[in-house]
Residue, then its C-alpha position, 0 to 999 in steps of 0.5 A: m698305550s703302546t703301538v700294536n704292530a704285526s709283520t706278516n711273512t709277506g713283509n706287510i706291516i699291520n699297525y693294529e692301533e691305527e686299524i682299530k681307529k678305523c673300525k666304525t662298525q661291527d662289520d669293520l671288526f668282524g666282517e669279511n675283511g674285518l680286523l679280527k680276521k687279520l689278527i687271527k691270520d697274523a697269529i697263525e702265520k707267526m706260529m707257523e714261522a716259529e714251527i718251521e724255524e724249530y723244524m729246520g733248526r735255523k731262522k728264516y734266512e739263515r744258512t748253515d755250514t753243514d751239508e744239511p740238504e733241507y732248506r726253505n722253499g717259499y710258501r703255499k696257500k691254505t684256506v682255514k675256517s674260523s668263527v669270523g669266516e674263511f681266510d687264506v694263510n701262507i704256509p712255509r714250505d721246505r724243499q723235501s716237503g716234510f714240514k707239516p704245521i701243527i697249528i693248522e691241524n689244531y686250528q682246524s679241529t678247534c675252529g676258532e680257538f683264538d677268536k674265542k679265547i679273548i671272550g673266554m678269558y673275559a668271561k672268567g673275570m680276567t683283567v684286560r692286562d691279564i688277557q693281553a699277557q695271555i694272548r702275548e704268551i700263547y700267540g706271540v701277538e700284542v693286542s690293545p685294550d681297545f681291541i679286547s673291548m671290541v672283541t668282547d663287544k661281539v657278544m652284545t647281540n647274543v645278550a639281546d637274543w638271550q634276554n628275549r628268548l622264549l621261556d617255559k610256560v610253568y616254573p615250579i620255583v623261581y628265585m628273585d634277587a638283586m646284586h649291586f655294582k658301581v658304574r660310571d655315568d656322565g663322569r659320576v660313579v653311580n650304583r646299579a642294581a642287577y635284577i636276577c631271576l633263577g628258575i627251576n623247571k619241571e625237569g629240575m634243571k636250573d636256568i637264569l631266566g634273565i638279568w636286568i639293569g636298573e638304577s636301584e632295587g625296587a618293587k616297581f622295577w620287579l613288576g616290570v621284570c615279572n611282566e617281561l617274563k609273562v611276555r616271554g611265555v611264562q604263564d605260571i610260577l608255583l613258588a617265588c622265593v624273594d628277599g624282604l623288599k617292601g612291595f615285592p610280593e604284591a608286584i609278583k602277585s599282580v602278574f602271577p596271582d596264583a604264585e605262592i610267595q616265600t620270603c627268605i628266612i636267612h634275609q629276615i634273620r640277617n636283617s634282625i640280628k643287625y639290631v641286636a646288641s652284641k652281648d645279646k646275640k647268642e641268646f637271642m639267636k638261640d630263642l629265635k631258632p625254634v621259630y623257623k625250625a618248628a615242625s608246623e606254622e602253628i608251633g612256629f607262631q607260638n614260638l614267635e610269641l614266646l620270643e616276643s614275651k622275652w625280647g619284645k620290650k627291648y627289640s620291639i622293631i625286630i619282633k614287629s618285622w617278624h609279625d608283619n612279614w609272617e604271612n610270606l615267611s611262613t609259607f614253607f611250613k605248608y610243604p614237606p621237608e623235601i620242598r622246605k629246604i629248597i624254598y625257605t632261603t634264596n641260597t640257590l640264587e645266592g650261590f650263583n651270585r657268589q660265582l658271579r662276584k668272582v667274575t666281576k671282582t676285578k672290575s671295581v667300577f664298570p665304564n658304562d651299563e653295556a660293559l656291566k651287561k656284557s660282563l654279567y652275561l659272559g660270566t653267566m654263560d660260563i656258570l651255566k656250563k656247569w649246571t648239567m644235573p637236576v636239583a638233588n632228589w628232584g623226582q621226589v620233590v616234583a611228585q610232591f609239587a604235582i599233588l600240591f599244585e594239582g592241575r597247574l603242573e603237568l609232568g607228562l607221565 
């Protein structure tokens, strides 16, 4: 690891490698005299040195043979603000007082761009090496991997606040699914499940209600998630859309007994097709489609029986799975097309998961659970910025919900 040095315009040398080793607490990094404030100050002063050199047409102590009357005249102090507090910077002066550093004006208007830049790049899934290169190119400052880690650790307090925030009393739709990651634990690489809940509120806006890290996906853990949602203010879920995990519906209903459960049709199809021989897949899928594309549950079940009569002997395990899960697979048949297309799969949540994968794909193994939480939180915050519009045709959808779930969804009309 290379040593990180920075020289200020007052001649002092700051060895950031050594300074990082001295940081024992959050205050050492982000406090009144914290290291991050020193780094921001250094970056601004270096950029001002570059600015005045360009303005003067020569370097700090260089003199020219021309009769050019303009030359440097020491420094003046100015207080700037950032997200880590106020600090003084030394602004270089010229005798004619014509030099006005652009970086100070821009920094004051963006207020803390530098100290947010590292976190922002981390949120987009950039590797530590890429972040180092970007900071070097933009600010002319070398930062170590340890420093980047300490800066991004700043968000962990925000993670706890976000994960424990109060939620709405009622959610018309909640999608629940898990993603899987590899994490180091006591020198071993282990699997971790990230349990994710995506809710659609009565205004039709999507939100991630929380992300929980567990050792592996299981109904027992989901029961704990549902209980936590209730503690945080959720009193009712109208429709819960889930995968085919055994015991999942029972876990939800034990906490939200009136919730309707829709098992994801796409998950069921994927799990089914795994057991079909390659030569049969095209024909089997053609015969399966009328089951879940039927106009009503009655017709869908009749088509399931036709599927069984043709394929039951060869693929009995698949047909049995559809029969065993039919109660929760067929929930969507109760609802009009506007609601059906929203709930019969967990595609809404899977779309979020795909975006999150783009952020985490550069990290094949996370060093610990905290690093995984940090990455998922920052990635989530970046994705949520784009969720500015309600679900398509939500006015029509929520009107149907109000009728179908009379007394459970107040629209405030």
